[in-house]
Every structure is written in structure tokens, then in C-alpha cells.
C-alpha positions as CSV (number, residue, x, y, z in Angstrom):
1,M,55.9,85.2,146.3
2,D,59.1,87.1,146.4
3,R,61.7,86.5,143.7
4,P,65.0,84.9,144.9
5,A,67.7,87.4,145.8
6,V,70.0,86.2,142.9
7,F,67.4,87.4,140.4
8,R,66.2,90.4,142.4
9,H,69.6,92.0,142.5
10,R,71.0,90.8,139.1
11,P,72.0,93.9,137.1
12,K,70.7,94.2,133.5
13,P,73.4,93.8,130.9
14,E,71.9,96.7,128.9
15,T,72.3,99.0,131.8
16,E,75.9,98.0,132.3
17,L,76.9,98.2,128.7
18,R,75.2,101.4,127.8
19,P,77.7,103.8,129.5
20,M,80.7,102.0,128.0
21,M,79.0,102.1,124.5
22,L,78.5,105.8,124.9
23,L,82.1,106.3,126.0
24,D,83.4,104.2,123.1
25,R,81.3,106.2,120.6
26,Y,82.6,109.5,122.1
27,L,86.2,108.4,121.8
28,V,85.7,107.1,118.3
29,R,84.0,110.3,117.3
30,E,86.7,112.5,118.7
31,F,89.5,110.3,117.2
32,T,87.7,110.3,113.8
33,R,87.3,114.0,113.8
34,W,91.0,114.6,114.5
35,F,92.1,111.9,112.1
36,G,90.0,113.3,109.2
37,L,91.4,116.8,109.8
38,I,95.0,115.8,110.2
39,L,94.9,113.4,107.2
40,S,93.4,116.2,105.0
41,V,96.2,118.6,106.1
42,F,98.9,116.1,105.4
43,V,97.5,115.2,102.0
44,L,97.2,118.9,101.1
45,L,100.8,119.6,102.2
46,Y,102.0,116.7,100.2
47,L,100.2,117.9,97.1
48,L,101.5,121.4,97.4
49,V,105.1,120.2,97.8
50,D,104.7,117.7,94.9
51,F,103.1,120.4,92.7
52,F,105.9,122.9,93.1
53,G,108.5,120.1,92.7
54,R,107.0,119.2,89.3
55,L,106.0,122.7,88.2
56,R,109.0,123.0,85.9
57,M,108.1,119.7,84.2
58,F,104.5,120.8,83.7
59,L,105.5,124.2,82.3
60,S,108.2,122.9,79.9
61,N,105.8,120.4,78.4
62,S,102.9,122.9,78.3
63,A,100.7,120.6,80.4
64,L,97.0,121.4,80.5
65,P,95.3,122.1,83.8
66,S,93.1,119.0,83.2
67,Q,96.2,116.9,82.8
68,M,97.8,118.2,85.9
69,A,94.6,117.7,87.9
70,A,94.2,114.1,86.6
71,Y,97.9,113.4,87.5
72,F,97.5,114.4,91.1
73,L,94.0,112.8,91.3
74,Y,95.5,109.4,90.4
75,N,98.3,110.0,92.9
76,L,95.9,110.5,95.8
77,P,95.6,106.8,96.8
78,M,99.4,106.6,97.1
79,I,99.5,109.9,99.1
80,V,96.8,108.7,101.5
81,S,98.7,105.4,102.0
82,L,101.9,107.2,102.9
83,T,100.4,109.8,105.2
84,L,97.8,107.7,106.9
85,P,100.1,106.2,109.6
86,A,101.4,109.7,110.6
87,A,97.8,111.0,110.7
88,V,96.9,108.1,113.0
89,L,99.7,109.0,115.4
90,V,99.0,112.7,115.5
91,A,95.2,112.1,115.8
92,T,95.9,109.8,118.8
93,L,98.1,112.3,120.5
94,L,95.6,115.1,120.0
95,T,92.5,113.1,121.0
96,L,93.9,111.8,124.3
97,G,95.9,115.0,124.9
98,T,92.7,117.0,124.7
99,L,90.9,114.6,127.0
100,S,93.7,114.8,129.5
101,R,93.8,118.6,129.5
102,H,90.1,118.7,130.2
103,S,90.5,116.1,133.0
104,E,88.2,113.7,131.2
105,I,90.6,110.9,131.6
106,I,90.8,111.5,135.3
107,A,87.0,111.4,135.4
108,M,87.0,108.1,133.5
109,K,89.6,106.6,135.9
110,A,87.5,107.8,138.8
111,C,84.6,105.7,137.5
112,G,86.8,102.6,137.6
113,I,87.7,102.5,133.9
114,S,91.3,101.6,133.3
115,L,93.5,103.4,130.7
116,Y,93.8,100.2,128.7
117,R,90.0,100.1,128.3
118,I,90.0,103.8,127.4
119,F,92.7,103.1,124.7
120,L,90.8,100.2,123.3
121,P,88.4,102.0,120.8
122,I,91.3,104.1,119.4
123,V,93.5,101.0,119.0
124,L,90.6,99.2,117.2
125,C,90.2,102.2,114.9
126,A,94.0,102.0,114.1
127,G,93.5,98.3,113.4
128,L,90.7,99.0,110.9
129,L,92.8,101.8,109.3
130,S,95.7,99.3,108.9
131,I,93.4,96.9,107.1
132,F,92.1,99.8,104.9
133,N,95.7,100.8,104.1
134,F,96.6,97.3,103.1
135,L,93.5,97.0,100.8
136,N,94.2,100.5,99.4
137,G,97.8,99.4,98.6
138,E,96.5,96.2,97.1
139,F,93.7,97.4,94.9
140,L,93.8,101.2,94.4
141,V,97.5,102.3,94.6
142,P,99.0,100.0,91.9
143,E,96.4,100.8,89.2
144,A,96.3,104.5,90.1
145,N,100.1,104.8,90.0
146,Q,100.2,103.2,86.6
147,R,97.6,105.6,85.3
148,A,99.5,108.6,86.8
149,E,102.7,107.4,85.2
150,H,101.0,107.1,81.9
151,I,99.6,110.6,82.1
152,K,103.0,112.0,83.0
153,R,105.0,110.2,80.3
154,V,102.5,109.9,77.4
155,E,100.0,112.8,77.8
156,I,102.3,115.4,79.3
157,Q,105.8,114.5,78.2
158,K,104.5,113.2,74.8
159,K,106.6,110.0,75.0
160,E,105.4,107.2,72.7
161,P,104.1,104.2,74.7
162,R,106.5,101.4,73.5
163,G,106.5,99.0,76.4
164,T,104.2,96.9,78.5
165,F,104.3,94.5,81.4
166,K,102.4,91.3,80.7
167,R,102.4,87.9,82.4
168,N,105.3,88.9,84.7
169,E,107.5,89.8,81.7
170,L,108.7,93.1,80.1
171,W,108.0,93.8,76.5
172,Y,109.4,96.7,74.5
173,R,108.9,97.7,70.9
174,G,112.2,99.3,69.8
175,E,113.3,101.0,66.7
176,K,114.6,97.9,65.1
177,G,112.7,95.1,66.7
178,I,110.8,93.7,69.7
179,Y,112.5,93.2,73.0
180,N,111.5,90.7,75.8
181,F,113.3,90.4,79.1
182,K,112.5,89.0,82.5
183,V,114.1,91.7,84.7
184,F,115.3,95.2,84.2
185,D,117.3,96.5,87.2
186,V,117.1,100.3,87.2
187,E,119.9,100.8,89.8
188,T,122.5,98.6,88.2
189,R,121.2,99.2,84.6
190,T,121.2,95.6,83.7
191,L,118.8,93.3,81.8
192,H,118.2,89.7,82.5
193,G,116.6,86.9,80.5
194,I,116.9,88.7,77.2
195,T,115.3,87.9,73.8
196,I,115.5,90.4,70.9
197,N,113.8,89.9,67.6
198,H,114.9,92.1,64.8
199,L,112.4,92.7,62.0
200,D,112.7,94.2,58.5
201,A,110.3,96.6,56.8
202,R,108.0,93.7,55.9
203,F,108.1,92.4,59.5
204,H,110.1,89.4,58.6
205,L,112.5,88.1,61.2
206,T,116.1,88.9,60.3
207,S,117.9,88.0,63.5
208,R,117.4,87.0,67.0
209,I,119.5,87.6,70.1
210,D,119.2,85.5,73.2
211,A,121.4,86.4,76.2
212,E,121.6,85.5,79.9
213,W,122.1,89.2,80.9
214,A,123.4,92.5,79.6
215,E,124.9,95.6,81.3
216,W,125.1,99.2,80.2
217,K,128.8,100.0,80.0
218,E,130.6,103.0,78.5
219,G,127.5,104.0,76.5
220,R,126.7,100.7,75.0
221,W,125.2,97.3,75.9
222,L,127.6,94.5,76.8
223,F,125.8,91.1,76.5
224,H,126.9,88.0,78.4
225,N,126.4,84.4,77.3
226,V,124.8,85.5,74.1
227,M,123.5,83.5,71.1
228,I,122.8,85.4,67.9
229,A,120.8,83.8,65.1
230,R,120.8,85.5,61.6
231,F,118.1,84.5,59.2
232,A,118.4,84.6,55.4
233,D,115.7,83.8,52.8
234,G,115.6,80.1,52.1
235,E,118.6,79.3,54.2
236,F,119.3,77.8,57.7
237,P,120.0,80.4,60.3
238,E,123.6,81.3,61.0
239,L,124.3,80.8,64.7
240,T,127.0,82.7,66.7
241,W,127.8,82.2,70.4
242,A,129.9,84.5,72.5
243,E,130.6,84.7,76.2
244,H,130.8,88.5,76.1
245,Q,129.8,90.7,73.2
246,A,129.0,94.3,72.7
247,V,125.8,94.9,70.8
248,D,124.8,98.2,69.3
249,L,121.2,99.0,70.2
250,P,119.6,102.4,69.8
251,E,117.9,102.1,73.2
252,S,119.5,103.2,76.5
253,P,118.5,102.3,80.0
254,S,116.3,105.4,80.2
255,D,114.2,104.0,77.4
256,F,113.4,100.8,79.3
257,Q,112.4,102.7,82.4
258,V,109.1,103.4,80.6
259,V,108.2,99.7,80.6
260,Q,109.7,98.8,84.0
261,K,107.0,98.0,86.5
262,D,108.2,99.0,90.0
263,A,107.1,97.5,93.2
264,D,104.8,100.5,94.0
265,Q,102.8,99.6,90.8
266,M,102.1,96.1,92.0
267,G,99.9,94.9,94.9
268,Y,101.3,92.5,97.5
269,F,99.9,89.4,95.9
270,E,100.9,90.4,92.4
271,L,104.4,91.2,93.6
272,S,104.5,87.9,95.5
273,A,103.7,86.0,92.3
274,Y,106.4,88.0,90.4
275,V,109.0,87.2,93.0
276,R,108.1,83.5,93.0
277,K,108.4,83.3,89.2
278,L,111.7,85.1,89.1
279,R,113.1,82.9,91.9
280,A,112.0,79.7,90.2
281,E,113.8,80.9,87.1
282,G,117.0,81.5,89.0
283,Y,117.1,85.3,89.0
284,D,118.2,87.5,91.9
285,V,115.0,88.7,93.6
286,T,116.6,90.5,96.6
287,R,115.3,93.9,95.7
288,Y,111.8,92.8,95.0
289,A,111.7,90.5,98.0
290,A,112.6,93.4,100.3
291,D,109.8,95.5,98.8
292,L,107.4,92.6,99.1
293,H,108.1,92.2,102.9
294,G,108.1,96.0,103.2
295,K,104.5,96.2,101.9
296,L,103.3,93.8,104.6
297,A,105.3,95.4,107.4
298,F,104.1,98.9,106.4
299,S,100.5,97.7,107.0
300,F,101.2,97.3,110.7
301,V,102.7,100.8,111.2
302,S,99.5,102.4,112.3
303,L,99.0,99.9,115.1
304,I,102.5,100.3,116.4
305,L,102.4,104.1,116.3
306,V,99.1,104.3,118.0
307,L,100.5,102.3,121.0
308,I,103.3,104.8,121.2
309,G,100.9,107.7,120.8
310,V,98.6,106.6,123.7
311,S,101.5,106.2,126.0
312,F,103.0,109.7,125.4
313,S,99.6,111.4,125.4
314,V,98.9,110.4,129.1
315,I,102.3,110.8,130.6
316,S,101.3,114.1,132.2
317,E,98.1,116.1,132.6
318,R,99.9,119.4,132.7
319,G,99.9,121.4,129.5
320,G,103.6,121.9,129.2
321,E,104.6,118.4,129.8
322,A,101.7,117.2,127.5
323,A,103.1,119.4,124.7
324,R,106.5,117.9,125.2
325,S,105.0,114.4,125.1
326,I,103.2,115.2,121.8
327,A,106.4,116.5,120.3
328,A,108.4,113.5,121.5
329,G,105.7,111.2,120.0
330,I,105.8,113.0,116.7
331,V,109.6,112.7,116.6
332,L,109.4,109.0,117.4
333,G,106.9,108.6,114.6
334,F,109.0,110.1,112.0
335,S,112.0,108.3,113.3
336,Y,110.2,105.1,112.4
337,W,110.2,106.2,108.7
338,L,113.9,107.0,108.8
339,L,114.8,103.6,110.3
340,H,112.4,101.8,108.0
341,A,113.8,103.4,104.9
342,F,117.4,102.8,105.9
343,A,116.8,99.2,106.8
344,L,114.8,98.6,103.6
345,S,117.7,100.1,101.5
346,L,120.1,97.6,103.2
347,G,117.7,94.8,102.3
348,R,117.4,95.9,98.7
349,S,121.2,95.9,98.4
350,G,121.5,92.5,100.0
351,T,123.4,93.8,103.1
352,L,120.6,92.5,105.3
353,P,118.2,89.6,104.6
354,P,115.1,91.1,103.0
355,L,112.7,89.8,105.7
356,L,114.8,91.2,108.5
357,A,115.3,94.5,106.7
358,A,111.6,95.0,106.1
359,W,110.6,94.3,109.7
360,T,113.5,95.9,111.6
361,A,111.8,99.2,112.3
362,N,108.5,97.4,113.2
363,L,110.3,95.2,115.7
364,V,112.3,98.0,117.3
365,F,109.3,100.3,117.7
366,F,107.0,97.5,118.8
367,V,109.4,96.7,121.7
368,L,109.4,100.4,122.5
369,A,105.6,100.6,122.4
370,V,105.2,97.6,124.7
371,F,107.7,99.2,127.1
372,L,105.9,102.5,127.2
373,V,102.4,101.0,127.5
374,R,103.5,98.8,130.4
375,R,104.8,101.9,132.2
376,V,101.5,103.8,131.9
377,Q,99.7,103.8,135.3
378,T,96.2,102.4,134.7
């Protein structure tokens, strides 16, 4: 008995999927090969520029080769994070540009495969790399940056480790006491939420200073809304309150930079908790909020740039125009960083809302990417 026609002519799913799976593997392999090469070149160039930029510091402090090697080794996660999106863009341009020059894209289209389907494996690779970059920035970069900073300041520059960042607060062991403050703003050279405990040689508390904030002005610290308690043996503390009062401290803003924990030394979730704590206590979190949103926005850079890359790489199959397309794509890619850095600086200063500042470049380039992708003839 003959089988019904619907079964007799039904194609096997394995037969249909096998060519596409082979094509996907081929595209992923080519993209991965270019990406690995380009990322290695970018990381190497970054290391060379950074090495010569810090060479004087290494020589003046008689740094050992092992110390220099360790310093750059711990900087690698940060360098990879910064260069990965650019490597994704250039790898996309080179992968599809090479396929176009060898007429492989024409052959794929002749088989009925749309350009969108050809792009899909590369876009998925960019998505996975975006996730990797976020996880790298969350788990590897903060710890590695702290270790690199410790090697530079303590092991190479021989500075005594006097400060620490614990429980979202800054602690510093000064020459005459122990300092605790909520926020140290490097740019404005101000301290917020200050408590200073002065101790004698026997580690007995002699005085305590509590202040709302302090600023570095004319070579000394000017405290605002300050309460000073002086302790004497067997007597009640003597309290003094002042709206403004200059306090002579041996430490300058540069001393507190050792203990300051910057946004690049915190992951997204740690920085988010820090921002929530400071906001709940009434402190200005504009700068930290901009950096927080910037961390999340930066994770999507690779996806946006790969959409721009696939568009430019297939504009023309002729070598000259393809070269111009690649050059234009690279220019657009680095233009993203310029716009992102500029907008983020406006967010840190409060000129733009932090959320808008962090996502401005992403929004602009996403609109451009969608426009270019829609113009590609599939």
C-alpha cells in the first residue's frame, strides 16, 4: 500500500536544518577568528601605550619587573572591557566584508537566504559578548582594579595603606586620629558625613569632630555645621558648635584619594547599593548615579555597533566602496565613545539627568543602526 502523498513528499527537518547549521558555524567561526585577532591587537596596543605612559613612574620608584607585570596583568580585565566593543565592530566589518569580496554573500542570497538571516549568527555572538562584558565588569574588573591600584600605590610607590572602604563608608587612619566619612568628591575636593576621632599616645579619645561637610579651601579644611567634643580625664566633654570653622588637619585631598573607591572599582550591583544608601541619607549622588547608568548602557554597546557594522559591510561588493564603508563604520564606532563620554560628563556634573546622559549615545546610535539596517536590501 502506497503511503499518502503528504507523508511521501514531506521533507525531513534534519535535511532542511543541516545546511543552515553549517552556514551558521561557518559565520561564527569566521567572526570568532577575526574577533580574537582584533581584540588581541587592541589589548596589545593599549598595553604598549599605557606602559610608556607610566614608564617614568616605574623608573622613578625603581619598580621591579615582577611588579610591573603584575600591575598590567590585573589591568587586563578592564582593558578587555574597554576594547571589546570596538573589536566586535571591526570583526563584524572584516567578516562580512571578506564574504562580500569573495561573492559569498551573493551566493547565499542566490540560495534564498536573506541578509537578516545571514546577520543573525553574528548578532547573537555580539549579544553573548555583551553578556560576557557585563559579567566581566561585575565580577572581575572591580577586584582586579583594586588590586592593580594597591600594587601601584603600596608596592611600587611605597605609600602606606592607611584607608579602606567598608560597608559603603570610607575609613582613614590619619596621623592624629581615625577619620570616617560617607563621601569624598575628588573633583570638588569635599568631604561629606564626617566623623574624626583624635587619639593620644595611649589610644585614648581626646576629641571628636562631627561635621555635615568640609571643603578644601586655600590650603586648609573648612568645616560646615561642625560639632567638636573635647574630652578630659574625669570630666564631661566640652562641646563647641560652629556653622563654619577652619580645622587644621595634616591630611590634604590627595591623601584621601588612596581610600576613595571609584565607580570603576565597584560592580553594577555594589554601586547600585552604594547609591541607594547615599540617597537615603540625603547626599548628592548625581556623579555616582551617572556612572551606575553608564555601566548598564555600556553593556549594550556591542549589540548596537554590530548592527551598524553589518549595514556598512554590505553596502557595496566592490573593494573600494567596501573599504570606504569599513572606514565609515570605524569612524562611527569611535564617534560613539566621544558622544558617550561627553554625555556622561554632563550627567556627572548635573547638566543632564544621569539616566538620560548615560543612554544618550545608545539611543542616538540605535536609531542610526535601525535606519541603516532597514535600508539594506535583503
